[in-house]
C-alpha positions as a printed NumPy array, in Angstrom:
array([[  -9.868, -149.034, -153.208],
       [  -6.249, -149.507, -154.164],
       [  -5.293, -151.226, -150.627],
       [  -8.433, -153.215, -151.116],
       [  -7.386, -154.444, -154.247],
       [  -4.02 , -155.06 , -152.835],
       [  -5.929, -157.646, -150.44 ],
       [  -7.531, -159.507, -153.176],
       [  -5.382, -159.278, -155.546],
       [  -1.477, -159.517, -154.319],
       [  -1.869, -160.772, -150.773],
       [  -0.939, -164.563, -151.145],
       [  -2.072, -165.257, -147.236],
       [  -5.557, -163.837, -148.132],
       [  -5.649, -166.082, -151.326],
       [  -4.489, -169.284, -149.712],
       [  -7.236, -168.476, -146.678],
       [  -9.741, -167.841, -149.416],
       [  -8.815, -171.068, -151.342],
       [  -8.557, -173.234, -148.2  ],
       [ -12.264, -172.013, -147.376],
       [ -13.48 , -172.847, -150.556],
       [ -12.015, -176.319, -150.162],
       [ -13.584, -177.231, -146.323],
       [ -16.871, -175.733, -147.521],
       [ -17.374, -177.267, -150.657],
       [ -20.041, -179.567, -149.318],
       [ -21.499, -177.011, -147.09 ],
       [ -25.142, -177.032, -147.641],
       [ -25.498, -173.744, -145.562],
       [ -24.354, -170.04 , -146.518],
       [ -20.765, -169.873, -147.666],
       [ -18.052, -167.734, -146.715],
       [ -16.69 , -166.609, -150.18 ],
       [ -16.147, -163.546, -151.74 ],
       [ -19.824, -162.904, -152.458],
       [ -20.365, -162.875, -149.035],
       [ -17.861, -160.575, -148.348],
       [ -18.879, -158.105, -150.751],
       [ -22.582, -158.327, -149.841],
       [ -21.435, -157.536, -146.226],
       [ -19.421, -154.598, -147.343],
       [ -22.414, -153.346, -149.321],
       [ -24.931, -153.702, -146.808],
       [ -22.837, -151.954, -144.176],
       [ -22.58 , -149.273, -146.476],
       [ -26.285, -148.947, -147.061],
       [ -26.993, -149.257, -143.506],
       [ -24.338, -146.342, -142.616],
       [ -26.113, -144.203, -145.255],
       [ -29.828, -145.085, -143.981],
       [ -28.521, -144.463, -140.326],
       [ -26.184, -141.296, -140.802],
       [ -23.215, -143.067, -140.129],
       [ -20.173, -141.867, -141.794],
       [ -18.214, -145.006, -142.787],
       [ -14.694, -145.289, -144.545],
       [ -15.402, -147.282, -147.816],
       [ -12.264, -148.802, -148.007],
       [ -11.971, -149.772, -144.29 ],
       [ -15.706, -151.607, -144.41 ],
       [ -14.113, -153.387, -147.735],
       [ -11.078, -154.458, -146.076],
       [ -12.95 , -155.492, -142.71 ],
       [ -15.543, -157.563, -145.039],
       [ -12.603, -159.299, -146.824],
       [ -11.017, -160.393, -143.736],
       [ -13.872, -160.83 , -140.993],
       [ -14.026, -164.779, -142.02 ],
       [ -10.366, -165.437, -142.982],
       [ -10.005, -167.341, -139.551],
       [ -12.233, -170.128, -140.79 ],
       [  -9.374, -171.303, -142.792],
       [  -7.71 , -172.477, -139.515],
       [  -9.096, -175.039, -137.325],
       [  -9.372, -174.395, -133.626],
       [ -10.485, -171.372, -131.559],
       [ -13.225, -169.003, -132.693],
       [ -12.932, -167.82 , -136.338],
       [ -13.764, -164.16 , -135.532],
       [ -10.375, -164.112, -133.133],
       [  -8.275, -165.914, -135.395],
       [  -9.653, -163.867, -138.336],
       [  -8.483, -160.776, -136.605],
       [  -4.935, -161.932, -135.834],
       [  -4.338, -163.002, -139.159],
       [  -5.875, -159.547, -140.888],
       [  -3.122, -157.625, -138.812],
       [  -0.309, -158.511, -141.155],
       [  -2.816, -158.533, -144.229],
       [  -3.727, -154.728, -143.803],
       [  -0.44 , -153.69 , -143.   ],
       [   1.039, -154.98 , -146.051],
       [  -1.698, -153.302, -148.081],
       [  -0.835, -149.96 , -146.835],
       [  -3.56 , -149.451, -144.008],
       [  -2.127, -147.067, -141.185],
       [  -2.032, -148.426, -137.539],
       [  -5.294, -146.568, -136.498],
       [  -7.287, -147.948, -139.437],
       [  -5.685, -151.442, -138.727],
       [  -6.821, -151.311, -135.102],
       [ -10.428, -150.051, -136.174],
       [ -10.745, -152.78 , -138.728],
       [  -9.615, -155.573, -136.297],
       [ -11.92 , -154.217, -133.714],
       [ -14.751, -154.748, -136.219],
       [ -13.507, -158.037, -137.133],
       [ -12.92 , -159.409, -133.456],
       [ -16.792, -158.27 , -132.622],
       [ -18.708, -159.362, -135.845],
       [ -20.181, -162.257, -133.661],
       [ -20.939, -160.028, -130.598],
       [ -24.644, -160.002, -130.668],
       [ -24.218, -157.18 , -127.494],
       [ -23.164, -154.719, -130.477],
       [ -25.963, -155.424, -132.673],
       [ -28.115, -152.169, -131.983],
       [ -25.03 , -149.87 , -132.078],
       [ -24.889, -147.103, -134.499],
       [ -21.335, -147.593, -134.898],
       [ -19.041, -149.419, -137.63 ],
       [ -18.839, -152.572, -135.436],
       [ -22.992, -152.372, -134.922],
       [ -23.732, -151.795, -138.336],
       [ -21.062, -154.735, -139.425],
       [ -22.575, -157.16 , -137.26 ],
       [ -26.029, -156.454, -138.565],
       [ -24.922, -156.688, -142.291],
       [ -23.121, -159.822, -141.69 ],
       [ -26.694, -161.062, -140.574],
       [ -28.458, -159.488, -143.158],
       [ -26.282, -161.171, -145.766],
       [ -27.785, -164.647, -145.523],
       [ -30.667, -165.22 , -147.997],
       [ -32.478, -167.756, -145.584],
       [ -35.701, -166.992, -148.169],
       [ -34.012, -168.693, -151.032],
       [ -31.945, -171.357, -149.013],
       [ -32.303, -175.208, -149.902],
       [ -30.9  , -175.912, -146.531],
       [ -33.053, -173.391, -144.57 ],
       [ -34.993, -176.505, -142.525],
       [ -31.638, -178.   , -141.301],
       [ -29.888, -174.495, -140.17 ],
       [ -29.19 , -173.965, -136.834],
       [ -30.59 , -170.193, -136.984],
       [ -34.147, -170.144, -135.089],
       [ -36.796, -168.804, -137.655],
       [ -37.206, -165.42 , -135.776],
       [ -33.128, -165.017, -136.777],
       [ -33.668, -165.721, -140.398],
       [ -33.955, -163.353, -143.226],
       [ -37.429, -164.398, -144.742],
       [ -38.583, -161.256, -146.   ],
       [ -36.768, -158.389, -147.883],
       [ -35.041, -156.291, -144.956],
       [ -32.874, -153.479, -147.24 ]])
């Protein structure tokens, strides 16, 4: 996990994005996009892969999870597109190959694409993990959440 640690520890761009997200979400009553969320997404993706017999590269999963929301640090376009753009340089500087980077960026770009939700692929598993990472059952803002009741995680799924 050396390359993943390079993202977290060494990469200034990543650290600046996470710090900015922390500031802009300071008063957010809904789920936050912090390191805990990222790690939860990675772990759930790995569990889903195991349960569904999909082979996943652990470093790619954790890299995608760490980078999938960094676009929230910028205003404007959809965050998943901005996250993918920003991730390319970070992945390259962290030692990921062109092929690995392309795969990870594809996952990041599609983490909001509900059309892939049921796919038995890295992207499909990641999409579901991102949604499953939300602790709606214990959320104090659940009543104000824009997620419909049928989308909320109101029971233990994994």
